[in-house]
C-alpha positions in Angstrom: 92.1 23.1 250.6 94.1 25.7 252.9 95.0 28.8 250.9 98.8 28.1 250.6 97.8 25.0 249.6 95.5 26.5 246.7 98.2 28.9 245.8 100.7 25.8 244.8 98.1 23.9 243.0 97.4 26.9 240.8 101.1 27.5 240.6 101.5 24.1 239.4 98.3 24.0 237.0 99.6 27.1 235.4 103.4 25.7 234.8 102.0 22.8 232.8 99.5 24.9 231.1 102.5 27.1 230.0 104.4 24.2 228.9 101.6 22.5 227.1 101.4 25.7 224.9 105.0 26.0 224.4 105.0 22.4 223.0 102.1 22.9 221.0 103.5 26.3 219.3 106.8 24.4 218.7 105.2 21.6 217.3 103.0 23.7 214.9 106.1 25.5 213.9 108.0 22.0 213.2 105.1 20.9 211.1 105.2 24.1 209.3 108.5 23.6 208.5 108.4 20.2 207.1 105.2 21.1 205.4 105.3 24.5 203.6 102.2 26.2 202.8 100.8 25.2 199.5 100.2 27.8 196.7 96.8 29.4 196.6 94.5 27.9 193.5 95.6 30.5 190.5 96.7 30.1 186.8 99.0 27.6 186.6 101.9 28.4 184.2 102.7 24.5 184.0 103.0 23.3 180.4 104.6 21.4 178.2 107.1 22.3 175.4 105.7 20.9 172.3 106.5 20.3 168.6 103.5 20.7 166.2 103.4 20.3 162.4 102.4 23.0 159.9 99.2 22.9 157.6 99.5 25.2 154.7 96.2 26.2 153.0 95.2 26.8 149.5 94.9 30.4 150.5 98.6 30.6 152.1 97.0 30.9 155.6 99.1 28.5 157.9 97.6 26.5 160.8 99.1 24.4 163.5 97.7 20.6 163.4 96.1 20.4 166.9 93.0 21.5 168.5 92.3 24.3 171.1 91.5 21.2 173.0 95.3 20.2 173.0 96.9 23.3 173.0 94.5 23.7 176.5 95.5 20.6 177.9 99.4 21.3 177.3 99.0 24.5 179.2 98.6 27.3 176.5 95.9 29.9 176.8 94.3 32.7 175.1 96.1 35.5 177.0 99.4 34.1 177.1 102.5 35.0 175.2 104.5 31.9 174.0 107.5 31.5 171.6 107.3 29.7 168.5 110.5 28.5 166.9 110.9 27.4 163.3 114.0 25.9 162.4 116.6 28.6 164.1 114.3 31.6 164.7 112.4 32.0 167.8 109.0 34.5 167.5 107.4 35.6 170.6 103.4 36.2 170.0 100.2 36.4 171.8 97.4 33.9 171.8 93.9 35.4 170.9 90.5 33.8 171.1 88.4 34.1 167.5 90.2 37.4 166.2 93.8 38.8 166.3 94.1 42.2 167.8 97.6 42.3 166.5 100.1 40.6 164.8 101.8 38.3 164.7 100.0 36.3 166.5 98.2 32.5 167.4 94.3 32.8 166.8 92.1 30.0 168.3 88.9 30.4 166.1 86.0 28.3 166.0 85.8 27.0 162.6 83.0 25.1 160.4 80.6 23.1 162.3 81.8 24.2 165.3 85.2 22.5 164.9 88.0 25.0 166.5 91.5 25.7 164.5 94.5 27.4 165.8 95.8 29.6 163.2 99.1 31.6 162.8 98.4 35.1 161.9 101.1 37.2 160.5 103.9 34.7 161.0 106.0 34.1 157.9 107.4 30.8 158.2 109.5 29.7 154.8 108.4 26.7 152.6 110.4 23.4 153.4 109.4 24.0 157.2 107.1 21.4 158.4 106.8 22.1 161.8 107.5 24.4 164.9 108.5 24.1 168.8 106.1 26.0 170.9 106.7 27.3 174.7 105.5 29.5 177.1 106.8 33.1 177.9 104.8 34.5 179.9 101.3 33.0 181.5 98.7 35.4 181.0 100.8 38.0 179.6 97.8 39.8 177.7 96.7 41.1 181.7 93.2 41.8 181.8 92.4 40.8 178.4 90.5 37.5 179.0 88.8 37.6 182.4 90.4 34.6 184.5 87.1 34.4 186.7 83.7 32.9 184.8 81.5 34.4 187.0 82.2 37.9 185.5 80.7 36.6 182.4 77.1 37.3 182.4 73.9 36.2 180.7 71.2 38.5 180.1 67.6 37.8 178.6 67.2 40.3 176.2 67.5 39.8 172.5 68.9 43.3 171.7 72.3 42.4 174.1 73.2 39.4 171.5 73.0 41.5 168.1 75.4 39.3 167.1 73.8 36.1 167.2 71.2 34.7 165.2 67.8 33.6 166.6 68.8 30.2 166.9 72.0 30.6 168.5 70.3 33.2 170.9 67.9 30.6 171.9 71.0 28.2 172.2 69.2 25.8 169.5 71.5 23.7 167.3 71.8 20.5 165.2 74.2 18.2 166.9 77.0 17.7 163.9 79.5 15.5 165.5 81.0 12.8 163.9 78.5 9.3 163.8 75.2 11.1 163.9 73.4 11.8 160.6 72.8 15.0 159.7 69.3 16.5 160.7 68.4 13.7 163.5 69.7 15.2 166.6 68.7 18.7 168.1 69.4 20.6 171.2 68.0 23.6 172.6 67.0 25.8 175.7 63.3 25.4 176.6 61.0 26.0 173.7 58.0 26.3 176.5 59.5 27.4 179.5 59.4 31.2 179.1 61.7 31.8 182.0 64.6 33.1 180.2 63.1 34.6 177.3 64.1 32.3 174.6 61.1 30.1 174.2 59.5 31.4 171.3 63.0 31.4 169.5 63.4 27.5 170.5 59.8 26.8 169.3 60.0 28.4 165.9 63.8 26.7 165.3 61.7 23.3 166.4 59.2 24.0 163.7 61.8 25.0 161.2 64.1 21.9 161.9 60.8 19.6 161.7 61.1 18.1 165.2 59.0 15.5 165.8 60.1 13.9 169.2 61.3 15.7 172.6 63.1 14.7 175.5 61.9 17.5 178.1 64.8 16.6 180.8 63.4 19.5 183.0 59.7 19.4 183.2 57.5 17.5 185.5 54.2 16.9 184.2 51.7 18.5 186.7 53.8 21.9 186.4 53.7 21.3 182.5 49.8 20.9 182.5 49.8 24.6 184.2 51.6 26.2 181.1 48.8 28.7 179.9 50.7 29.3 176.2 51.7 26.1 175.7 48.6 25.2 173.3 49.5 27.9 170.9 53.4 26.1 170.3 54.3 23.7 167.6 55.8 22.1 170.4 52.8 20.5 171.3 52.2 18.9 167.7 55.4 16.8 168.7 55.8 13.6 170.5 57.1 14.3 174.2 58.3 12.9 177.2 58.4 14.7 180.8 61.5 13.3 182.7 61.7 16.2 185.5 65.5 15.1 185.9 67.5 17.1 188.3 71.3 18.1 187.9 72.4 15.2 189.7 73.7 12.9 186.9 75.3 10.3 188.9 72.1 9.5 191.3 70.1 6.7 190.6 66.9 9.0 189.9 68.6 10.6 186.9 70.0 7.4 185.4 66.5 5.6 185.5 64.9 8.9 184.1 67.5 8.7 181.1 67.0 4.8 180.2 63.3 5.8 180.2 63.9 8.9 178.3 66.3 6.9 175.7 63.7 4.2 175.7 61.0 6.7 174.4 63.1 7.9 172.1 64.3 5.4 170.1 60.3 4.1 170.3 59.4 7.4 168.1 60.6 8.9 164.7 63.2 11.8 164.1 64.5 14.7 163.9 64.7 14.7 167.5 65.0 17.3 170.4 66.8 17.3 173.7 66.4 20.3 175.9 66.3 21.4 179.4 65.8 24.9 180.6 69.0 26.6 179.3 70.1 23.6 177.0 73.1 23.9 179.1 73.9 21.1 181.5 71.7 18.4 181.6 71.0 18.9 177.8 75.0 19.3 177.9 75.7 16.0 179.6 73.3 13.8 177.8 74.1 15.0 174.4 77.9 14.6 175.0 77.3 10.7 176.1 75.3 10.4 172.9 78.2 12.2 170.9 80.5 10.0 172.6 78.6 6.5 171.8 78.2 7.6 168.5 82.1 7.8 167.8 82.6 11.6 168.1 86.3 12.8 169.3 86.6 14.1 172.6 87.6 17.5 170.7 84.1 17.3 169.2 82.4 16.9 172.5 84.2 19.6 174.2 83.3 22.0 171.2 79.6 21.4 170.9 79.4 21.6 174.8 81.2 25.1 175.2 79.2 26.5 172.2 76.5 26.7 174.6 79.0 29.0 176.9 80.2 31.1 174.1 76.4 31.8 172.9 75.4 33.1 176.7 78.3 34.5 178.1 80.8 34.9 175.3 83.3 32.8 177.2 86.4 33.1 174.7 87.6 29.7 172.9 90.5 28.3 174.5 90.5 31.0 177.4 91.7 29.7 181.0 88.0 30.2 182.0 86.9 28.3 178.6 89.4 25.3 180.2 88.0 25.5 183.8 84.7 24.9 182.7 86.0 22.0 180.5 88.0 20.4 183.0 85.6 21.1 186.0 82.3 20.1 184.3 81.9 18.4 181.3 85.1 16.1 181.4 84.7 15.5 185.3 81.1 14.2 184.9 82.1 12.0 181.5 84.9 10.8 184.0 82.9 9.8 186.5 80.2 8.3 184.3 82.5 6.5 182.3 85.2 5.0 185.1 87.7 6.8 183.2 90.9 8.5 183.8 92.1 9.9 180.7 89.0 10.6 178.0 91.9 11.8 175.3 92.8 8.3 175.4 89.9 6.4 175.8 87.8 4.7 173.7 84.6 6.9 173.9 82.3 4.6 172.0 82.8 1.7 174.2 82.6 3.9 177.5 79.4 5.2 176.4 78.2 2.0 175.4 79.5 0.2 178.7 77.8 3.4 180.7 74.4 3.0 178.9 74.4 -0.7 179.9 75.3 -0.2 183.6 72.3 2.4 184.2 70.1 -0.3 182.5 69.5 -0.1 178.6 70.4 -3.7 177.4 72.9 -4.2 174.4 69.9 -4.4 172.1 68.6 -1.5 172.7 72.0 0.4 172.6 72.3 -0.9 168.7 68.6 0.2 168.4 69.3 3.5 169.9 72.5 3.6 167.5 70.5 2.9 164.6 68.4 5.9 165.1 70.8 8.1 164.9 73.1 7.2 162.0 
């Protein structure tokens, strides 16, 4: 190719390249104009204005007839500032978790048997008024009071860092007390034999005090368990126990088959029963939630029991944005997938859990037997 022809070719190629670049830039610009950039994920100010009945207690205290979980669902979290309207009067108050740092205020409180309450503190509402209207004034108006990132909450393995907890709470050991489950028949815990998080001794002592007879160990492999040097000194080894070695992938065939094997072992033995993994948080949380649903617990009860672990380990504030995010992104997400459900708040949870257990391999007769063992 001659030099003049080469110049002509290069010039034409350069023009074409420039035209294509201009077209691409214009196309991107028009696309951006048609589709504005989405807002980054953050604390949303989306909410619903709600009208809530009042409950007046014998000690003259007043609470809202709604659970913390429902308040979260309508968009109200600890740290928000809201307006309350009884009749024609409007009062602006903050929402606190567990304890009011000032009054008047709304307080999200974990009450008896881990059932939450929404209290009104320092808010005088005249007799005869039966409900109030709640609306959002300022999202997270108590700036910085409740951290928005769950990873700022740290768990330590030092007993002295949890002086406000009982030994049982430190070990994340507790009786499952949701509706439908017989008192003293089902417990959950961190591992009583794995010393990894330095709670095993406390959990083993609590298991002994509770008279545990049958254990579902969701975490350990039989070979690894056999290598444990100190297990022979524990109360744990006096119990009937099945080692399931389950992962935290709840929706795999391996997990489902292991869960079926564990539940068959469980209803073939006598209670009280203990379910645990390593921390008693993820695998234990999912399995206990399924059993609670099966036994007719409300979704509010299931959430409260599940989140008790996060309160024990991390001090996660009841009803905070982080609390709600853990509920939504972990517990509810996993249960919705397991139950093939879109809205657990409107679901017949007992029926959904029954169908889930049938789907993963238990027979109808076996599920009925399991319910009889727990009731």
